[in-house]
N, C-alpha and C positions, 0 to 999 in steps of 0.2 A: 270786250273780246274775252271769250271763254275758251281756255285750252284744256285738254284732258289727255291723259295717257290711259289706254285701255287695251285689254286683250281681245276686245270685241265680243265677249260672251253676250248672250242675249240679255242677261241681267244688267250688265254694264251699259250696253247700248240703250236699254229701256231707261236706266237711271239718267243717262246723259241727255236723252231726248224727251223723256216724260217726267222723271222724278225731280229734275232740277227746277221744275215749276214752283215748288214750295219755297225756294230761295229767291227766285226772280219772277214772281207771278205776272207782272205787267209785260216784261220783256218776253217771257215765254209765250204769253197769249198773242203778242204781236207776231212772234216767230211762227206759232201754230197757224194763225190766220193767213200768213203769207204762204205757207205750205199748202193751204187749201186741202186738208185731208178729206178723203171721201168717208162716208159713213162706215165706221168700224175699221178704218185703215189706221195702222200705226203711224205715228209721226215720222219715224225713220223711213218708212216706205213712201210716204208723201214727199219727203225731201229727196228721196232717190228719183222719183218722177221729175221733180224740179231740176235735178242735176242732169237728167237726160234731155231737158229742154235746151234749145239752142242758145237761150239767153238767161240762164238761171240766176246769175249774180244780180241782175237788176230786179228780178222777181223777189229774191230773198232780201235784198237791201230795202225794198219798198216796205217790208214788214217790220223793220227795226227802227224805232224812233231815234232820230239823231244819227243815223248811220251815214257814213261817208263811203261811197263806192269809189275805189281807185282801180282803174284799168291800166295794166302794164302791157303795152303792145308786144306781141310775140314772146311773152314770157312763159307760156304754158302753165303748168300747175305746180312747179317746184320752186323752191327758194334759191336754186342755182343761178337764176338770172339776176344780175346786179340790181335791177329795178325792183324785183320782188323783195329782196332782203332789205333794201332801203325803205320800201313802203311798209313792210312788216315792222321794222324798227320804229318808224315814225308813228305807227298806230300804237305800239306798245309804250312809247315815250309819253303818250297822252295819259296813261294810266299809272304812272309811277308815283308811288306815295313815299314822301320823305319822312 
């Protein structure tokens, strides 16, 4: 799981969606392939198309090796639903380094 804080400037979005590939080339390639960018299309735009799809989570999850898709019924897109917070915490707990 990769989190970022950004002001969403073009340069920051380009780094988050394109530049990060130098640090995680295999995961980035899987992410890119799942987004199915069209010729000349920025990865962020390809992902925007996926997010407009009725079932984007499954399409995105298919591109990440070892991904676990967790669907919280009626949770919407925010962490305000108790199930969302619990699922996010469970995901983060798998990556804690002591």
